[in-house]
C-alpha positions as CSV (number, residue, x, y, z in Angstrom):
1,M,7.0,-89.1,11.8
2,N,6.3,-86.4,9.3
3,L,5.2,-82.9,9.8
4,F,1.5,-83.7,9.4
5,E,1.6,-86.4,12.0
6,L,3.4,-84.1,14.4
7,R,0.7,-81.4,13.9
8,M,-2.0,-84.0,14.5
9,L,-0.3,-85.3,17.6
10,R,-0.1,-81.8,19.0
11,A,-3.8,-81.1,18.2
12,A,-4.8,-84.4,19.9
13,L,-2.8,-83.4,23.0
14,K,-4.5,-80.0,23.1
15,Q,-7.9,-81.5,22.7
16,A,-7.3,-84.1,25.4
17,L,-6.1,-81.4,27.7
18,R,-9.3,-79.4,27.1
19,D,-11.5,-82.5,27.5
20,Q,-9.8,-84.0,30.6
21,A,-8.3,-81.0,32.4
22,E,-10.6,-81.3,35.4
23,M,-9.7,-84.9,35.9
24,L,-6.0,-84.5,35.6
25,T,-3.5,-83.6,38.4
26,P,-1.5,-80.4,38.0
27,Q,1.6,-82.5,37.4
28,Q,-0.2,-84.4,34.5
29,I,-1.3,-81.0,33.0
30,D,2.3,-79.7,33.2
31,E,3.5,-82.9,31.5
32,I,1.0,-82.5,28.6
33,L,1.9,-78.8,28.3
34,E,5.6,-79.7,28.1
35,Q,4.9,-82.2,25.4
36,I,2.9,-79.7,23.4
37,S,5.7,-77.2,23.8
38,R,8.3,-79.7,22.6
39,L,6.2,-80.6,19.6
40,T,5.7,-76.9,18.7
41,K,9.4,-76.3,18.7
42,V,10.0,-79.3,16.5
43,I,7.2,-78.3,14.1
44,D,8.6,-74.7,13.9
45,K,12.1,-76.0,13.1
46,L,10.7,-78.3,10.4
47,E,8.6,-75.6,8.8
48,K,11.6,-73.3,8.6
49,R,13.7,-75.9,6.7
50,P,14.4,-75.1,3.1
C-alpha cells in the first residue's frame, strides 16, 4: 500500500465513524479510533522519510 492509499483508508475510517457513530458500540468506536491512530503514525513516518 502506498502513502496515498493509506491516507484514503484513514479518511474512509474517519468518515465511517462520523456516519455510523450512533449505531456503533463504544468498543467498536475505540477500535476504529485505534486504527486511525495507527494509520496516522505510519503516514507520519512515511512522510518524514527522505
